Backbone bond lengths (Angstrom), bond angles and torsions (degrees), N, CA, C in turn:
res aa  C-N    CA-C-N  psi(-1)  N-CA   C-N-CA  omega(-1)  CA-C   N-CA-C  phi
1 M - - - 1.451 - - 1.641 103.00 -
2 T 1.324 108.54 148.21 1.422 121.00 176.65 1.459 113.85 -131.66
3 I 1.350 116.18 136.17 1.462 120.23 179.74 1.524 107.76 -123.93
4 R 1.332 117.18 123.39 1.492 119.88 177.47 1.479 107.16 -112.66
5 V 1.302 112.25 128.78 1.488 115.39 174.19 1.527 109.99 -97.71
6 V 1.262 119.15 128.64 1.445 125.22 -178.13 1.525 106.91 -117.03
7 D 1.316 112.98 123.20 1.508 119.39 -179.38 1.525 103.10 -82.64
8 S 1.276 114.06 97.31 1.461 120.03 -178.70 1.513 116.19 -117.72
9 V 1.371 116.16 8.76 1.472 122.12 -178.91 1.513 107.51 -132.17
10 S 1.356 113.82 129.31 1.470 118.01 176.65 1.591 109.46 -137.96
11 E 1.376 110.43 142.50 1.479 114.13 176.42 1.562 106.52 -92.96
12 L 1.369 111.42 130.22 1.414 119.45 -179.17 1.554 108.18 -110.20
13 R 1.334 114.65 128.89 1.410 120.72 177.32 1.566 110.03 -118.12
14 F 1.368 115.73 132.07 1.450 120.34 -172.94 1.498 109.38 -113.24
15 Y 1.393 112.96 136.38 1.471 117.05 177.63 1.547 109.09 -130.89
16 E 1.235 114.71 132.47 1.561 118.34 174.46 1.525 108.85 -62.87
17 D 1.312 115.93 -40.23 1.536 120.88 -179.57 1.503 106.24 -64.65
18 S 1.305 115.73 138.67 1.462 120.89 179.63 1.561 114.08 -80.00
19 D 1.333 116.13 -14.87 1.472 121.07 175.22 1.526 108.57 -143.91
20 P 1.423 115.57 78.36 1.448 117.83 -177.45 1.515 112.42 -77.62
21 A 1.378 113.96 150.26 1.486 119.60 175.70 1.470 108.35 -62.16
22 P 1.334 116.43 160.03 1.487 121.49 -175.85 1.529 113.24 -56.34
23 M 1.350 118.39 -33.90 1.457 120.80 179.41 1.470 112.82 -109.10
24 A 1.264 120.20 21.90 1.480 127.09 -177.10 1.580 105.83 -62.01
25 R 1.339 111.77 146.10 1.475 118.77 176.54 1.505 107.41 -74.51
26 N 1.334 116.41 136.00 1.499 117.80 -177.83 1.540 107.54 -86.01
27 D 1.290 112.47 159.04 1.532 116.55 174.22 1.518 112.90 -86.26
28 C 1.265 115.88 -26.73 1.498 123.56 -179.82 1.547 111.65 -155.22
29 V 1.341 112.35 147.52 1.503 111.90 179.57 1.630 101.96 -143.90
30 C 1.225 116.19 152.69 1.414 126.10 177.44 1.524 116.79 -164.72
31 V 1.315 118.73 168.70 1.436 121.99 -177.51 1.461 105.77 -112.33
32 L 1.376 119.35 131.90 1.490 125.15 175.68 1.541 103.48 -103.72
33 H 1.329 112.37 125.88 1.469 123.86 168.14 1.535 109.65 -104.56
34 R 1.330 117.67 118.73 1.371 118.55 174.24 1.604 109.56 -82.44
35 W 1.282 116.73 112.07 1.479 119.03 -174.17 1.530 110.58 -76.25
36 W 1.250 116.08 -72.87 1.434 123.65 -179.23 1.541 110.14 -159.25
37 G 1.293 111.43 139.15 1.547 115.66 178.92 1.511 108.05 53.72
38 P 1.313 113.44 -129.11 1.480 119.89 -173.80 1.413 115.30 -92.09
39 I 1.349 119.60 25.70 1.436 123.20 -174.11 1.528 109.79 -117.37
40 G 1.380 114.82 132.94 1.471 121.37 178.78 1.500 110.65 -131.51
41 M 1.352 113.04 167.18 1.431 121.89 -179.38 1.545 111.31 -137.92
42 L 1.246 114.36 127.34 1.580 117.52 -179.70 1.510 102.07 -101.70
43 T 1.431 111.91 137.60 1.417 122.18 -179.52 1.568 108.48 -140.76
44 L 1.389 112.45 170.83 1.462 115.06 176.94 1.531 115.51 51.96
45 M 1.274 119.00 34.48 1.408 123.48 179.87 1.511 114.07 -69.63
46 N 1.217 118.26 134.48 1.532 121.45 -178.48 1.532 108.31 -143.06
47 G 1.228 121.56 129.54 1.473 122.41 -179.79 1.444 112.29 117.97
48 D 1.291 113.74 -164.08 1.519 119.49 -178.74 1.509 108.86 -115.98
49 M 1.353 117.84 121.66 1.406 122.55 178.02 1.545 106.62 -99.15
50 S 1.390 112.00 110.56 1.451 116.29 179.22 1.567 108.83 -88.47
51 R 1.283 118.21 169.20 1.428 120.88 177.66 1.534 111.11 -62.22
52 K 1.248 117.10 -36.05 1.515 126.30 176.34 1.529 107.84 -59.41
53 L 1.355 118.25 -51.68 1.436 118.67 179.32 1.529 111.67 -65.32
54 L 1.334 114.60 -37.94 1.489 116.47 177.32 1.507 113.74 -61.90
55 R 1.273 119.64 -35.61 1.462 121.51 172.47 1.522 112.44 -64.76
56 E 1.292 116.90 -40.61 1.511 121.16 179.30 1.550 103.32 -65.80
57 L 1.326 120.53 -45.54 1.522 121.25 179.96 1.485 109.06 -57.06
58 A 1.304 117.74 -48.68 1.478 120.14 -174.24 1.570 107.88 -59.66
59 D 1.271 115.49 -45.79 1.522 117.81 -179.76 1.472 110.80 -62.60
60 E 1.317 120.38 -41.88 1.500 123.76 178.56 1.574 111.13 -62.93
61 L 1.273 115.61 -41.25 1.507 120.85 -178.14 1.507 109.92 -72.29
62 I 1.300 119.79 -46.37 1.432 123.47 173.19 1.491 109.62 -49.93
63 N 1.333 117.48 -50.59 1.534 121.18 179.09 1.451 113.11 -58.46
64 R 1.378 118.30 -27.69 1.433 119.59 179.34 1.534 110.84 -92.24
65 G 1.295 118.91 7.89 1.502 123.69 173.57 1.543 110.67 89.68
66 I 1.214 121.66 11.23 1.474 126.26 -179.65 1.506 108.25 -87.19
67 R 1.268 121.24 131.24 1.477 123.54 -179.78 1.531 114.54 -113.66
68 V 1.334 114.97 -26.68 1.473 120.72 -177.57 1.525 103.88 -137.47
69 V 1.339 113.64 139.91 1.404 119.53 -179.02 1.587 111.15 -136.88
70 F 1.342 115.77 134.55 1.466 118.51 -178.47 1.504 107.08 -106.97
71 A 1.293 120.35 161.53 1.433 125.39 173.23 1.601 108.49 -145.09
72 D 1.314 113.69 138.98 1.433 119.85 173.75 1.558 108.44 -97.92
73 R 1.308 115.93 119.65 1.394 120.87 -175.88 1.565 111.91 -117.23
74 A 1.346 116.94 150.86 1.410 118.77 173.22 1.531 112.90 -66.08
75 P 1.311 125.57 148.26 1.389 123.55 176.77 1.588 111.97 -49.19
76 G 1.312 109.78 132.76 1.527 115.89 177.97 1.588 111.06 89.16
77 R 1.290 117.65 -12.76 1.471 118.02 178.58 1.555 110.41 -98.38
78 Q 1.244 112.67 135.57 1.555 117.44 -177.17 1.535 107.02 -129.93
79 L 1.305 111.81 161.40 1.446 122.87 168.75 1.491 110.84 -115.02
80 P 1.372 118.49 143.35 1.498 119.30 176.62 1.547 111.74 -55.66
81 L 1.357 114.83 132.54 1.417 123.14 175.45 1.538 116.17 72.67
82 F 1.299 121.10 -9.67 1.448 120.14 176.47 1.534 107.66 -80.74
83 R 1.336 111.99 147.36 1.516 115.73 177.99 1.574 108.57 -119.51
84 L 1.282 111.15 143.90 1.543 118.99 178.50 1.561 107.97 -70.95
85 V 1.300 112.15 131.66 1.475 118.99 173.46 1.500 110.87 -80.49
86 D 1.279 120.61 124.57 1.446 124.79 -172.04 1.543 113.11 -89.82
87 D 1.300 115.77 -24.20 1.540 116.89 -174.16 1.519 110.70 -154.05
88 G 1.352 116.01 169.18 1.394 121.19 173.96 1.542 108.24 90.05
89 D 1.319 115.36 -170.59 1.429 122.05 -175.63 1.574 116.23 -61.21
90 F 1.328 115.21 -25.69 1.476 122.66 179.44 1.455 114.35 -99.45
91 K 1.384 118.96 16.09 1.417 121.31 -176.66 1.563 112.00 -58.55
92 G 1.312 116.31 130.94 1.499 122.92 -178.60 1.485 113.70 92.28
93 L 1.298 118.13 -10.55 1.511 121.91 168.79 1.477 112.64 -85.85
94 H 1.253 112.15 158.71 1.594 120.39 174.87 1.444 107.44 -99.60
95 R 1.381 118.32 135.78 1.410 122.91 -173.82 1.635 108.63 -125.75
96 L 1.292 113.70 141.61 1.463 117.18 178.08 1.561 104.87 -139.58
97 V 1.388 112.82 121.11 1.498 121.03 167.26 1.415 110.81 -82.50
98 L 1.411 116.25 112.23 1.390 120.32 -171.79 1.568 115.32 -57.03
99 A 1.272 117.12 -31.61 1.395 123.77 -178.14 1.558 110.96 -63.64
100 E 1.292 115.68 -19.58 1.475 121.83 177.11 1.514 116.07 -88.73
101 V 1.267 114.94 -1.91 1.477 118.38 176.65 1.487 114.28 -84.10
102 P 1.306 118.43 121.19 1.496 118.38 -179.11 1.544 106.10 -71.38
103 L 1.363 115.04 121.00 1.443 122.20 -177.58 1.450 118.34 -82.85
104 S 1.389 114.54 0.71 1.487 117.12 178.09 1.527 113.27 -134.53
């Protein structure tokens, strides 16, 4: 028998401050699940995701090899630049193609 452990889940903490103190309060936190290949899923999001933080997130995920990220949001809650998926297996999730995020 073989067991392989794959680190496919990461906690992401966002700070508007460019150099936060070690115990600084974060502005937003979520969990990134690496699904397969270049696809990721954000869950358990709490806080405020500004466009600035979203650009930082896009840059970080691109550097990790992720190209498309999905998010499950409560009704009425949105994320900047994410689009609601209307049909198919991912209906109801919000999707962001990271190459479409303006990085400046």
